[in-house]
Residue, then its C-alpha position, 0 to 999 in steps of 0.5 A: m580610128l575606132v569603128f562601131l555598129n549601131p546601137d553601140i555608136t549611138y549609145f557611145t555618142n550620147s556618153f559625151d556631155a556635149g549639149f545635145r542627144i542623136d536618136n541614131v547614127p546613120t549608116s556611115g556617120l562620122l563622130r569626130l573626138d580629139c584626145d591627146i593620149a599616148q596609149w589606149s590605157n590612158w584614154s577617158r571620157e574626161n580627156t577627150a572632147f567631142e569635135y563634130f558629128d555628120y552623116p552623109k544625107n545631111l542635106s544642110g552641110d552643116v555639121i553639128r559641133g561641140 
């Protein structure tokens, strides 16, 4: 688990080519990423897949999926 504050989480979220941009990740927003690595030193954007984004005041109940 990684924890960010704004604006860093918004910049980080938008660094993935997920086919959308987020203007602002709201307080308690959740970004789910999947990567299959054994050590943090092996992490990269190339081996990480965007899964979904959601936030507490999302009234539609639909999460944004990658």
